[in-house]
Every structure is written in C-alpha cells, then in structure tokens.
N, CA and C atoms as an extended XYZ file, in Angstrom:
417
Properties=species:S:1:pos:R:3:atomname:S:1:resname:S:1:resid:I:1 pbc="F F F"
N        78.783      -34.147       10.210 N   MET     1
C        78.680      -34.868       10.778 CA  MET     1
C        80.080      -35.116       11.478 C   MET     1
N        80.925      -35.467       11.748 N   VAL     2
C        82.736      -35.358       12.491 CA  VAL     2
C        82.323      -36.800       12.385 C   VAL     2
N        83.818      -36.735       11.249 N   ASN     3
C        84.230      -38.168       10.850 CA  ASN     3
C        85.356      -38.684       11.683 C   ASN     3
N        85.327      -39.090       12.912 N   LEU     4
C        86.689      -39.099       13.806 CA  LEU     4
C        87.324      -40.427       12.837 C   LEU     4
N        86.777      -41.367       12.817 N   THR     5
C        87.794      -42.366       12.106 CA  THR     5
C        88.783      -42.695       11.156 C   THR     5
N        88.075      -40.822       10.787 N   GLU     6
C        89.325      -40.923        8.933 CA  GLU     6
C        90.729      -39.633        9.810 C   GLU     6
N        89.597      -39.095       10.563 N   LEU     7
C        90.905      -37.970       11.232 CA  LEU     7
C        91.574      -38.700       11.748 C   LEU     7
N        91.370      -40.154       12.703 N   ASP     8
C        92.121      -41.284       13.219 CA  ASP     8
C        92.902      -41.347       12.675 C   ASP     8
N        92.856      -41.674       11.141 N   ARG     9
C        93.198      -42.340       10.515 CA  ARG     9
C        94.706      -41.961        9.063 C   ARG     9
N        94.258      -41.001        9.555 N   MET    10
C        95.749      -39.541        9.228 CA  MET    10
C        95.746      -39.106        9.816 C   MET    10
N        95.650      -39.347       11.513 N   LEU    11
C        96.859      -38.619       12.532 CA  LEU    11
C        97.329      -39.796       12.603 C   LEU    11
N        97.137      -40.825       12.538 N   THR    12
C        97.964      -42.346       12.449 CA  THR    12
C        99.500      -42.156       11.741 C   THR    12
N        98.944      -41.887       10.364 N   GLU    13
C        99.550      -42.147        8.919 CA  GLU    13
C       100.322      -41.096        9.259 C   GLU    13
N       100.384      -39.676        9.914 N   THR    14
C       101.441      -39.213        9.815 CA  THR    14
C       102.202      -39.031       10.594 C   THR    14
N       101.321      -39.717       12.080 N   ARG    15
C       102.319      -39.979       13.327 CA  ARG    15
C       103.756      -41.641       12.856 C   ARG    15
N       103.730      -42.045       12.167 N   GLY    16
C       103.770      -43.202       11.545 CA  GLY    16
C       104.960      -43.328       10.707 C   GLY    16
N       104.729      -42.130        9.734 N   LEU    17
C       105.440      -41.267        8.896 CA  LEU    17
C       107.042      -40.298        9.417 C   LEU    17
N       106.282      -39.506       10.482 N   LEU    18
C       106.720      -39.011       11.936 CA  LEU    18
C       107.758      -39.428       12.423 C   LEU    18
N       107.371      -41.003       12.720 N   SER    19
C       108.448      -42.003       13.545 CA  SER    19
C       109.515      -42.404       12.629 C   SER    19
N       109.318      -42.738       11.651 N   GLN    20
C       110.406      -42.760       10.060 CA  GLN    20
C       111.658      -42.247       10.234 C   GLN    20
N       110.409      -40.672       10.298 N   VAL    21
C       111.919      -39.712        9.953 CA  VAL    21
C       112.314      -39.275       11.412 C   VAL    21
N       112.045      -39.048       12.360 N   ARG    22
C       113.448      -39.491       13.366 CA  ARG    22
C       113.480      -40.335       13.396 C   ARG    22
N       113.065      -41.953       13.816 N   SER    23
C       114.376      -42.785       13.380 CA  SER    23
C       115.140      -43.000       12.416 C   SER    23
N       115.389      -42.529       11.614 N   GLY    24
C       116.625      -42.193       10.198 CA  GLY    24
C       116.160      -43.394        9.394 C   GLY    24
N       115.522      -43.907        9.872 N   LYS    25
C       114.883      -45.263        8.646 CA  LYS    25
C       114.416      -44.679        6.979 C   LYS    25
N       113.642      -43.182        6.898 N   GLY    26
C       112.775      -43.175        5.961 CA  GLY    26
C       111.897      -44.093        5.202 C   GLY    26
N       111.476      -45.153        5.494 N   GLY    27
C       110.701      -45.503        4.766 CA  GLY    27
C       111.571      -46.835        4.179 C   GLY    27
N       112.026      -46.717        4.974 N   ALA    28
C       113.511      -47.916        4.364 CA  ALA    28
C       113.797      -49.127        5.553 C   ALA    28
N       114.427      -50.186        5.651 N   SER    29
C       114.648      -51.084        6.311 CA  SER    29
C       116.153      -50.931        6.455 C   SER    29
N       116.683      -50.664        7.705 N   GLN    30
C       118.287      -49.942        7.167 CA  GLN    30
C       119.680      -51.189        7.440 C   GLN    30
N       118.794      -52.262        8.182 N   GLU    31
C       119.502      -52.819        8.102 CA  GLU    31
C       119.410      -53.843        6.254 C   GLU    31
N       118.505      -53.654        5.027 N   ALA    32
C       118.806      -53.875        4.321 CA  ALA    32
C       119.385      -53.326        3.473 C   ALA    32
N       120.319      -52.429        4.006 N   VAL    33
C       121.187      -50.728        3.020 CA  VAL    33
C       122.176      -51.034        3.265 C   VAL    33
N       123.306      -52.168        3.017 N   GLU    34
C       124.583      -51.641        2.218 CA  GLU    34
C       125.358      -51.430        1.250 C   GLU    34
N       126.579      -51.243        1.615 N   GLY    35
C       127.020      -50.297        0.075 CA  GLY    35
C       128.576      -51.781        0.443 C   GLY    35
N       129.380      -52.145       -0.963 N   GLN    36
C       129.710      -52.725       -1.599 CA  GLN    36
C       130.936      -52.016       -1.721 C   GLN    36
N       132.127      -52.620       -1.835 N   GLY    37
C       132.848      -52.282       -2.735 CA  GLY    37
C       134.602      -53.199       -3.562 C   GLY    37
N       135.008      -52.566       -4.396 N   SER    38
C       136.193      -53.620       -4.494 CA  SER    38
C       137.266      -52.644       -4.902 C   SER    38
N       138.559      -53.896       -4.962 N   ALA    39
C       139.771      -53.208       -5.356 CA  ALA    39
C       140.720      -54.050       -5.805 C   ALA    39
N       141.303      -53.862       -6.264 N   ALA    40
C       142.354      -54.535       -6.969 CA  ALA    40
C       141.595      -56.284       -7.724 C   ALA    40
N       141.350      -55.710       -9.015 N   ASP    41
C       140.480      -56.707       -9.712 CA  ASP    41
C       139.090      -57.652       -8.931 C   ASP    41
N       138.904      -57.162       -7.893 N   GLY    42
C       137.663      -57.273       -6.994 CA  GLY    42
C       138.500      -58.774       -6.659 C   GLY    42
N       140.063      -59.048       -6.249 N   ARG    43
C       140.138      -59.808       -5.633 CA  ARG    43
C       140.110      -59.166       -3.589 C   ARG    43
N       139.965      -58.144       -3.723 N   ILE    44
C       139.503      -57.395       -2.404 CA  ILE    44
C       138.193      -57.111       -2.735 C   ILE    44
N       137.407      -57.617       -1.336 N   ARG    45
C       136.030      -56.796       -1.428 CA  ARG    45
C       135.848      -56.950       -0.012 C   ARG    45
N       134.298      -55.219        0.311 N   VAL    46
C       134.308      -54.935        1.015 CA  VAL    46
C       133.153      -54.930        1.321 C   VAL    46
N       132.619      -54.722        2.102 N   VAL    47
C       131.138      -54.176        2.346 CA  VAL    47
C       129.891      -53.596        3.949 C   VAL    47
N       129.648      -52.811        3.978 N   ALA    48
C       129.598      -51.267        4.970 CA  ALA    48
C       128.531      -51.654        5.502 C   ALA    48
N       127.738      -51.784        6.470 N   GLY    49
C       126.614      -52.163        6.249 CA  GLY    49
C       125.693      -50.648        7.408 C   GLY    49
N       124.856      -50.589        7.916 N   ALA    50
C       123.602      -50.034        8.447 CA  ALA    50
C       124.970      -49.430        9.178 C   ALA    50
N       125.015      -48.046        9.797 N   GLY    51
C       125.346      -47.418       10.745 CA  GLY    51
C       126.661      -46.780       10.654 C   GLY    51
N       126.933      -47.618        9.313 N   GLY    52
C       128.897      -47.242        8.469 CA  GLY    52
C       129.282      -47.919        9.246 C   GLY    52
N       129.542      -48.684        9.413 N   GLU    53
C       130.500      -50.238       10.064 CA  GLU    53
C       130.414      -51.017        9.054 C   GLU    53
N       132.246      -51.016        8.657 N   ILE    54
C       132.292      -52.175        8.080 CA  ILE    54
C       131.636      -54.103        8.302 C   ILE    54
N       131.295      -54.646        7.346 N   THR    55
C       131.147      -56.211        8.088 CA  THR    55
C       131.575      -56.674        7.321 C   THR    55
N       132.649      -56.435        6.579 N   SER    56
C       132.890      -57.972        5.590 CA  SER    56
C       133.956      -57.556        5.166 C   SER    56
N       134.910      -58.148        5.389 N   ILE    57
C       136.712      -58.009        4.226 CA  ILE    57
C       136.492      -59.006        3.925 C   ILE    57
N       136.877      -58.969        2.473 N   GLU    58
C       137.006      -60.714        1.679 CA  GLU    58
C       137.935      -59.654        0.871 C   GLU    58
N       139.559      -61.234        1.521 N   LEU    59
C       140.291      -61.159        0.483 CA  LEU    59
C       140.645      -62.499       -0.280 C   LEU    59
N       141.196      -61.997       -0.881 N   ASP    60
C       141.121      -63.636       -2.474 CA  ASP    60
C       142.961      -63.748       -1.968 C   ASP    60
N       143.230      -65.142       -1.281 N   PRO    61
C       144.677      -65.657       -0.797 CA  PRO    61
C       146.242      -64.758       -2.141 C   PRO    61
N       145.596      -64.374       -3.041 N   ARG    62
C       146.897      -64.236       -4.025 CA  ARG    62
C       146.828      -62.729       -3.653 C   ARG    62
N       146.190      -61.969       -2.516 N   VAL    63
C       146.909      -60.005       -2.252 CA  VAL    63
C       147.882      -60.343       -0.999 C   VAL    63
N       148.116      -61.773       -0.614 N   MET    64
C       148.876      -61.387        0.100 CA  MET    64
C       150.306      -61.626       -0.559 C   MET    64
N       150.247      -61.333       -1.473 N   ARG    65
C       151.941      -61.883       -2.030 CA  ARG    65
C       152.109      -59.564       -2.525 C   ARG    65
N       151.008      -59.169       -2.364 N   MET    66
C       151.169      -58.426       -2.186 CA  MET    66
C       152.161      -57.165       -1.602 C   MET    66
N       152.414      -55.818       -1.804 N   SER    67
C       153.747      -55.513       -0.463 CA  SER    67
C       152.076      -55.008        0.409 C   SER    67
N       152.495      -54.017        1.435 N   SER    68
C       151.785      -53.678        2.511 CA  SER    68
C       151.449      -52.661        2.387 C   SER    68
N       152.184      -51.784        2.058 N   GLN    69
C       151.464      -50.607        0.900 CA  GLN    69
C       150.754      -50.736       -0.205 C   GLN    69
N       150.960      -51.570       -0.315 N   GLU    70
C       149.572      -51.950       -1.756 CA  GLU    70
C       149.164      -52.543       -1.369 C   GLU    70
N       148.722      -53.236        0.168 N   LEU    71
C       147.884      -53.942       -0.111 CA  LEU    71
C       146.624      -52.756        0.766 C   LEU    71
N       147.392      -51.629        1.513 N   ALA    72
C       146.793      -50.718        2.314 CA  ALA    72
C       145.957      -50.120        1.281 C   ALA    72
N       146.366      -49.227        0.241 N   GLU    73
C       146.008      -48.368       -0.487 CA  GLU    73
C       144.926      -49.099       -1.224 C   GLU    73
N       144.818      -50.780       -1.686 N   HIS    74
C       143.698      -51.266       -2.214 CA  HIS    74
C       142.247      -50.831       -1.222 C   HIS    74
N       143.535      -51.884        0.321 N   LEU    75
C       141.622      -52.611        1.114 CA  LEU    75
C       141.320      -50.687        1.448 C   LEU    75
N       141.835      -49.174        0.993 N   VAL    76
C       141.092      -48.511        1.084 CA  VAL    76
C       140.406      -48.040        0.360 C   VAL    76
N       140.844      -47.828       -1.484 N   GLU    77
C       139.895      -48.183       -2.322 CA  GLU    77
C       138.356      -48.838       -1.835 C   GLU    77
N       138.973      -50.614       -1.950 N   ALA    78
C       137.615      -50.719       -1.669 CA  ALA    78
C       136.160      -50.109       -0.137 C   ALA    78
N       136.755      -50.313        0.878 N   VAL    79
C       136.397      -49.058        1.833 CA  VAL    79
C       135.681      -48.150        1.484 C   VAL    79
N       136.567      -47.372        0.518 N   ASN    80
C       135.775      -46.244        0.260 CA  ASN    80
C       134.910      -46.058        0.239 C   ASN    80
N       135.280      -47.167       -0.869 N   GLN    81
C       133.571      -47.290       -2.116 CA  GLN    81
C       132.421      -47.652       -1.972 C   GLN    81
N       132.639      -48.998       -0.767 N   ALA    82
C       131.381      -49.267       -0.009 CA  ALA    82
C       130.786      -48.059        0.680 C   ALA    82
N       131.757      -47.369        1.328 N   LEU    83
C       130.962      -46.353        2.376 CA  LEU    83
C       130.630      -45.924        1.262 C   LEU    83
N       131.203      -44.754       -0.251 N   ARG    84
C       130.197      -43.871       -0.543 CA  ARG    84
C       128.679      -44.598       -1.184 C   ARG    84
N       128.387      -46.288       -1.669 N   GLU    85
C       127.247      -46.534       -1.968 CA  GLU    85
C       126.637      -46.327       -0.722 C   GLU    85
N       127.102      -46.445        0.816 N   LEU    86
C       126.825      -46.414        1.191 CA  LEU    86
C       125.246      -45.895        1.847 C   LEU    86
N       126.757      -44.109        1.745 N   ARG    87
C       126.150      -43.505        1.612 CA  ARG    87
C       124.934      -43.162        1.138 C   ARG    87
N       125.460      -43.361       -0.289 N   ALA    88
C       123.451      -43.345       -1.520 CA  ALA    88
C       122.968      -43.654       -1.586 C   ALA    88
N       122.537      -45.025       -1.100 N   GLN    89
C       121.237      -46.404       -0.359 CA  GLN    89
C       121.193      -45.178        0.801 C   GLN    89
N       121.739      -44.572        1.286 N   VAL    90
C       121.129      -44.678        2.647 CA  VAL    90
C       120.353      -43.066        2.294 C   VAL    90
N       120.936      -41.725        1.839 N   THR    91
C       120.347      -40.583        1.340 CA  THR    91
C       119.144      -41.806       -0.169 C   THR    91
N       119.244      -42.014       -0.644 N   THR    92
C       117.724      -42.218       -1.190 CA  THR    92
C       116.888      -43.417       -0.179 C   THR    92
N       116.745      -43.719        0.761 N   ALA    93
C       115.704      -44.277        1.822 CA  ALA    93
C       115.893      -43.675        2.448 C   ALA    93
N       116.508      -41.957        3.209 N   GLU    94
C       116.102      -41.227        3.828 CA  GLU    94
C       114.734      -40.687        2.673 C   GLU    94
N       115.505      -40.083        1.793 N   THR    95
C       114.182      -39.250        1.011 CA  THR    95
C       113.252      -40.061        0.138 C   THR    95
N       112.761      -41.245        1.109 N   ALA    96
C       111.668      -42.191        0.503 CA  ALA    96
C       110.274      -41.075        1.239 C   ALA    96
N       110.969      -40.772        2.319 N   ILE    97
C       109.818      -40.006        2.959 CA  ILE    97
C       110.740      -38.397        2.657 C   ILE    97
N       109.954      -37.323        1.338 N   ALA    98
C       110.618      -36.030        2.196 CA  ALA    98
C       109.688      -35.226        2.795 C   ALA    98
N       110.508      -33.484        3.129 N   PRO    99
C       109.227      -33.093        4.359 CA  PRO    99
C       108.258      -33.369        3.187 C   PRO    99
N       108.425      -32.069        2.490 N   GLU   100
C       106.784      -31.959        1.774 CA  GLU   100
C       105.734      -32.494        1.520 C   GLU   100
N       105.830      -33.890        1.017 N   VAL   101
C       105.226      -35.008        2.043 CA  VAL   101
C       104.075      -34.961        3.581 C   VAL   101
N       105.854      -34.991        4.347 N   LEU   102
C       105.413      -34.712        5.394 CA  LEU   102
C       104.747      -33.738        5.815 C   LEU   102
N       105.088      -32.337        5.142 N   ALA   103
C       104.564      -31.865        5.481 CA  ALA   103
C       102.590      -31.000        4.723 C   ALA   103
N       102.589      -31.448        3.720 N   GLN   104
C       101.435      -31.938        3.009 CA  GLN   104
C       100.411      -32.954        3.681 C   GLN   104
N       100.325      -33.929        4.685 N   ARG   105
C       100.235      -34.609        5.322 CA  ARG   105
C       100.243      -33.745        6.626 C   ARG   105
N       100.872      -33.408        7.038 N   LEU   106
C       100.383      -32.482        8.820 CA  LEU   106
C        99.636      -31.343        7.686 C   LEU   106
N        99.465      -30.472        6.818 N   ALA   107
C        98.678      -29.476        6.338 CA  ALA   107
C        96.304      -29.878        6.291 C   ALA   107
N        97.342      -31.553        5.699 N   GLU   108
C        95.890      -31.684        4.837 CA  GLU   108
C        95.121      -32.273        7.271 C   GLU   108
N        95.852      -32.757        7.569 N   VAL   109
C        94.622      -33.715        8.902 CA  VAL   109
C        94.389      -31.732        9.379 C   VAL   109
N        95.418      -31.395        9.801 N   GLN   110
C        94.984      -29.760       10.496 CA  GLN   110
C        94.237      -29.257        9.750 C   GLN   110
N        93.929      -29.343        8.272 N   ASP   111
C        92.415      -28.640        8.219 CA  ASP   111
C        91.488      -30.213        8.430 C   ASP   111
N        91.046      -30.532        7.767 N   GLN   112
C        90.426      -31.813        8.572 CA  GLN   112
C        90.034      -31.630       10.147 C   GLN   112
N        91.174      -31.386       11.247 N   GLY   113
C        90.862      -31.176       12.553 CA  GLY   113
C        90.058      -29.753       12.576 C   GLY   113
N        90.308      -28.376       11.376 N   LEU   114
C        89.807      -27.323       12.178 CA  LEU   114
C        88.400      -27.541       11.201 C   LEU   114
N        88.055      -27.763       10.368 N   ARG   115
C        86.795      -28.403        9.680 CA  ARG   115
C        86.025      -29.302       10.617 C   ARG   115
N        86.457      -30.335       11.465 N   GLN   116
C        85.151      -30.868       12.091 CA  GLN   116
C        85.046      -30.420       13.306 C   GLN   116
N        86.093      -29.847       13.274 N   MET   117
C        86.200      -28.569       15.382 CA  MET   117
C        84.893      -27.740       14.851 C   MET   117
N        84.726      -27.212       13.539 N   THR   118
C        83.965      -26.414       13.104 CA  THR   118
C        82.940      -26.942       13.942 C   THR   118
N        82.334      -27.851       12.866 N   MET   119
C        81.367      -28.652       12.777 CA  MET   119
C        80.826      -29.078       14.323 C   MET   119
N        81.593      -29.855       15.075 N   PHE   120
C        82.182      -29.917       16.436 CA  PHE   120
C        80.770      -28.644       17.350 C   PHE   120
N        81.371      -27.670       17.032 N   VAL   121
C        81.425      -25.743       17.254 CA  VAL   121
C        80.098      -26.094       17.481 C   VAL   121
N        79.627      -25.759       15.978 N   GLU   122
C        78.633      -25.405       15.305 CA  GLU   122
C        77.222      -26.175       15.680 C   GLU   122
N        76.965      -27.796       15.748 N   GLY   123
C        75.905      -28.366       15.932 CA  GLY   123
C        75.774      -27.855       17.971 C   GLY   123
N        77.080      -27.894       19.097 N   LEU   124
C        77.122      -27.053       19.809 CA  LEU   124
C        76.313      -26.226       20.064 C   LEU   124
N        76.384      -24.897       19.539 N   ARG   125
C        75.704      -23.766       19.476 CA  ARG   125
C        74.065      -24.155       19.295 C   ARG   125
N        74.245      -25.078       17.903 N   ASP   126
C        73.103      -25.343       17.038 CA  ASP   126
C        72.318      -25.957       18.654 C   ASP   126
N        72.594      -26.780       19.389 N   ALA   127
C        72.215      -27.819       20.083 CA  ALA   127
C        71.674      -26.418       21.777 C   ALA   127
N        73.248      -25.422       22.351 N   MET   128
C        72.108      -24.619       23.301 CA  MET   128
C        70.950      -23.351       22.377 C   MET   128
N        70.661      -23.397       21.555 N   THR   129
C        70.376      -22.138       21.583 CA  THR   129
C        68.685      -23.021       21.315 C   THR   129
N        68.606      -24.345       20.746 N   GLN   130
C        66.814      -24.706       20.796 CA  GLN   130
C        66.424      -25.283       22.409 C   GLN   130
N        67.442      -25.292       23.472 N   LEU   131
C        67.935      -25.135       24.703 CA  LEU   131
C        66.914      -24.284       25.156 C   LEU   131
N        67.295      -22.718       24.324 N   GLY   132
C        67.620      -22.227       24.928 CA  GLY   132
C        65.753      -21.386       24.892 C   GLY   132
N        65.564      -22.101       23.542 N   GLN   133
C        64.664      -21.704       22.998 CA  GLN   133
C        63.140      -23.055       23.997 C   GLN   133
N        63.691      -23.526       24.426 N   ARG   134
C        62.526      -24.542       24.750 CA  ARG   134
C        62.336      -24.027       26.410 C   ARG   134
N        63.623      -23.548       26.758 N   ALA   135
C        63.548      -22.831       28.552 CA  ALA   135
C        62.025      -22.037       28.325 C   ALA   135
N        62.757      -21.209       27.394 N   ASP   136
C        62.254      -19.852       26.790 CA  ASP   136
C        60.004      -19.535       26.972 C   ASP   136
N        59.817      -21.119       25.846 N   ARG   137
C        58.576      -21.773       25.522 CA  ARG   137
C        58.151      -22.172       26.945 C   ARG   137
N        58.724      -22.804       27.640 N   SER   138
C        57.850      -23.525       28.661 CA  SER   138
C        58.338      -22.354       30.473 C   SER   138
N        58.634      -22.073       29.986 N   GLY   139
C        59.618      -20.721       31.362 CA  GLY   139
C        58.471      -19.853       31.496 C   GLY   139
C-alpha cells in the first residue's frame, strides 16, 4: 500500500528545513538575534542587530568629558563586543539545522519514495499479469 500522506509530510518538512537554510534563518528568527556590547564601565552601550548593523548606541552624558580619541576607542570596543556576540548567536542559530540532519531527512524521503515507487510498479505489474491471464482465458 502506497502511503502518500507520509511521503507528503516528509517532503513538506524537508522543504521547510531547506527553506530555512536558504534564507539563513536556520530555524531561529533573525529579528530575535542581537549582540550587545559595552565599554567605559557600562557608560557606552551598543546593540548590533540582524545583518550586522548597529541598531543603537547609548552614551551616558559623562562620556562627553572624555577626549575624542578616548571616546572613539571605547566606542570601537563596545561595537566590536556587540558584533562578536551577534556572530556567536548567528552561528548558534545557523547550526540549529545541521547539514547532517538535513541529509538524513533527505535520505529518508528518498528511501520512502523508492519503496513506494517499487510497490506501485509491482502493483501495476500484478494488474497487467492478471489482465493478460484474463485475456488469454477469454480469447
């Protein structure tokens, strides 16, 4: 008996996984992924969002007393920290769907499809044999 519902379910799940991998989401919402960094004892705070863009910079008014060079150094430190954290989270999100899992799922779909195709061909062969036997008897 050909179980098309099971094959359809497996194909739908596998296509969903492939779609997530292609879109770079890896099973996690990119909007939810962000990295945060701080410097100057928390007086400078930076948030990096999806796509590696800086989404916010918060400066405590006291940092305006720093020299421009010192402020720039602390900003670079906070931005780099936020970007490192973002990269770590994106890497974790991307590995949510490991290539091995996808490969295993595709192998299962292929095996199931081959089994069902074999059963279908055998059913057709049996039907053809029966039709041939009836034709021989009646003719």
